[in-house]
N, C-alpha and C positions, 0 to 999 in steps of 0.2 A: 226647330228652329223657325225663328221668324226674322225677315229682314226689312231694316228703315233704311228706305230710300229717301237719299238728299240731296239735290243739283244743285248747284250755286257757280258762281263765279270768281274771278280774284276781288272783285268788291267785298265790303260788308264782310270781312273776313271775323270780326268779332262776333257776326251773329252764329258764323257757321262754328267757333270754339267755342260759344255758350250752349248750344243747342248741343253738340258733342259731349262737353261736359258735364251737362244736365243729365242727358240717357246715360250716361256710364257712371253717375252717380247712383241710380236709380236701378240699372240692372247692369253690373260687372261684368257680369258672365258672358264673353262672345260667343261661345257656343250656342246660348238660347237664343239671345238678340243680338243680332248681325246690323252693324251700321255702315252702310255704304254713302260714302259721298264721291259726288262725281263734280270735279271743278273743270268746267271749259268756257271760256269766254269767244269764242267760236263757232258754236251751235247754238239752235233755239232751247226754250227750256221742255221744250217735248221731245227732241232728238236727248237731250240731257237726259231724263227721265228714261228715255229707252235704253242707252247706255251703262245707265245705272242697275236697272234692272235685272240687262243680258247677266251683269257681274255677281247677282246675287244669290245665295244658295240656300235660301230659307223657303220654304212651301210654302209660306204666305211672305205677303209683300204689304208695307203700309208706304205710301208717298207722303211725304212732310214738304215744309218749305225749310230754310234753315233759320228764317225770325219765327220761329216760335219756340214753346219751353212746353215740355208733360210732365207730369206730374205720376205718382206711383199707381197702379191700377191701370193707367191706360193699354197699355200693348197686352197685361190679361184680359180686360172687356173685349177687345179686338182681336183678340185671338178667340175671342169663344163666338164673335159675333161674323167673322169671316167663313164663310162655308163655302163651297164651290158652286156656282153660277150664280152667286152673286157679288153687288157691288156695295161695300160698306162705308159710307161718307162716317167718318167722324163728325165731330160738332167743335167748332171753332167759338173760341170764349173772345172777343176782338174790342177794343176799344170804339170808344162814337166816333169813326170818322166817316166813314158808311153805311148810314144808319136804315137801311133794308134788314130788313130778318125773312126766315124763312129758315124750315127743318133744316138743322147742321149750323147755325150762327146763331150765336148770343150775346147782345150788347152788356158790356159791364167794364168799367174803365177800372185795367189794373198798371196802367201804364201806356206811352206809347212808344219806348223806347226803352233799351235798357240802363239808362241811367234813371228814367223813372219808375221801372217795373214792381211792382210789390207785391213782393212773391207771399205774404202772406195773407193779400186779399185773394190773391188764386189759389192758393194751399185752402183756403178755410169755405169755397166754391164747394159745396155736396150736390151732385146729380143721382138720383133713383137711379140705375142699373134699367134701361129701357130701348128696344128696337123698334122703330118705327117705320113707317114707308116714305120714301122722299129718297132726296142725291141729286148732289149735284158740283159741282167744281171739281178739280183735281187734290182733292183732300179727301184720301179713302184708302182701302184697302182691298185685296182679294187675294185668291189663290194663283202663285207666280201662273199656273199653268192656266189659267185665266184673263193674262194681264196682254190685250191686244194692241197696245201701244198708244200713243199719243201724237197725232200726226203735225209734229212741228216742221213738216216741209213745207204744208199748205200755210199753217197758222204759225203768227211770231209774237206770244205774251199773251192773243186775247184769240177766244174763238175754241182753242186748243179743250178745253173742260164741254162744250156744247156738242161738239163732233164727237166727242169720246163717250159722252151720254148716251146720245140718240143711236150712237154705234152698238152700246152694251144694252138698247130696248131692242132695236132689229136682230140682235143674235139671243134674244130672250132672255136674258139676266136679269135676276131681281133686285130691285135698288132698296136699302134701306139706309136710315140714319142711324148712329150708336151713339148711347148718351158717353160713350168714353173719349172725353175733350183735352183740348190744346189751350195753350193761349198763343194768340196770333197776333204779331205788334201791324202786319197789315202792309201789302206791300210796298217792300223795303226795294225790291227788283222791278218789278212791271210796270209801277205807273212813279218812275223814276224821268225827270225831265222832260223834254216834249214827247208825250207818248201817244196823243191824239192820233196824227197820220198811222201809226203803225196798228192803231184799235180799228180806225175805219178801212185800212187796206185789209184787216182779217175778218171785218164783217162783211167786206165784200168779194173775198174767195170764201167765204161761207155759202155763201148765198150759187155763186160758181159751180161750187161744189156739191150743192143738196139741191140748186134750182128755188129756193124759198129761204126765209130766216125763220121760218116754220115746219120744217117742212114735215113731210109724210110717205108721200112715193116718188120714186125718180123715173119720169121715162126719159127719153133722147128726143129733146123736140131744140126744131130750129124755128129761126123766126125768117122773112123776108119783109123787107121793110122798104116799100115805094116811097120816093119823096124823104128819105130820113135825112136827120140835120147831126150835126157834130153833138151836140150839148145831150140828146138824147140817145145815143148810142151809146152815153158813156152810161146809161140805165139800162135799156135792153139787152144790152150782151151779158150783166149778169145775170140773168134768168132765163137764158135758153143754154145750149151747148152749142151751138152757131147760129151765128147772125147775117142773113145775108143782104147788101146793101149796093146801091149804085156805084159804079168805080168813083165816079167822082158826086160827091154827096152835095144836098141842096145848101148847106152852109159848113164848111167845113172838109178838109180833104179825108178820109178813110184813115191811110196812114197816121196821120195828125196824130192819130188817137193812140192805136197802135203803139206807137212808137215812144209818147208822152206815158202810157199808162202801163206799159210792160214792166218796167222797174218796178211799181208795186204789186207783183203775182207773178207766183210762181208758174202760175195757166201761161200755157203758149197763148198770148192770141192772133197771132198770125192763121192758129188753125180755127179759133172762135169767130173772127170777123173776117167776111171772105167777100170778094165780089159776085153778084148775080151773073154778069155777063161771062163769067169764065167758069161756073160750076153747073150742078143740076140738081139745085135742092130738094125736089119731091124725090128723087132717087137714093140719095145720099144722106138720108136722113129717116128714122123711123114715124116723127110727125113732124108736120110743117105748120106753118102757121102765118098764111099770107093777109097783108093789111097796110092801107096808105096812110102815114104818119100825117098828114093833111086832115083825113079825117078823125083824127083818134082825142079820144076824150077822156074826163073821168072814169065815166061808164066804162070804156074800155078796157081800162087800163086797171078796172077791179077785176074783169072777165080774166086778163090774161094773168094776174097774181093766181089764181084760184083755177087757171084751166087745169092742173095735173088732178086735184080733185075732181074739178066737172069729167074729165076721162076717168078717171077711177069707176066714177058711180055710172055714168051710161055712155060711155066711148064704146066703139064697134068701128073695124073697120071700111075706111071709103072716105067720101066728101062731103063736106058739110057745111053752112053757116051757119055764124052767132054775130050777133050786132055785124061789126064791121070786119070780119074776118071771115075768113076761107081758109079751114082747117082740113086737113091729107092728113089720114092715120094710115099705114102700112102696117106698123108693128104696136100693140100696148103692152113691148115684155116690161118688165120692171125691172132698176138696175141697181136698186137703192142697196141689195144684200151685197151684192158686187163690191162695197166700198164697206163695209163693213171691217176687213183685216187690211192691213196697211202695207202697198205691194214693194214700197220702200226699204221695210224693216227687214 
């Protein structure tokens, strides 16, 4: 048995009913192709997916969206391409709304909603069976036992895909793109209303979690920032595990930032933004970076963003100076593999 996983909400029920009818017309045998529809308005997309996967009986699972249409052969091709230790992304054919293309995404206008959908055009599309390197976003299948979960606790609608694929890469999984294809009407749920703040918050939380928007290695890094100012605390706080500042900032109060920003993140900012006066930064962290914000420059910012890679290449236990920074390394323990599996699942 193979399980098709479709998370949804109480909105866009016409799309949910359409894909369910579409699947059952092609695959009527519920003992061979199982459909799990998980409707919940009160959790994130990632948690909705995880809850649905937990109910699946199939040895293999395929994650779909409700605003999709499949065609004969889709399940059969994915079934061949899904093997243990591999994440298999299927190909989406999408209308010309977002014009970026990459392995797994093909632009072709077959309609932008159910009313304008041109089934004959979609049915006429032929793709020779193939399996190539690549894969991104939450359009994939895998063995159920290989499913590591989507981090819907940290992310809402955005960045769950980048986080998931990075964790799979850390775990040593193969990433492939299958010629098995669907038509995707595009973002009938995620990009609805004013989603820009949600997208911004998710990107900020991705950096908080991994230390970079393009992560590789994760260390426990703290900043000690003399003469810090409230506007730049908004940026510094993202790129380290803890930032120590003077009890009264040069411009603005410490707790103004914590109180205003806390509603935008699942991270406990009271543990991430602390005072120099009431703590012992050097003994509380693996790596401590001390600097005076009044001496900060674009060159210093570049070093700060590349610090994990610098330490990975040449870091040793001890204290050294680099540009405006005094860096103390107590340990070079790496923590990225600790984040592969979700603790909340």
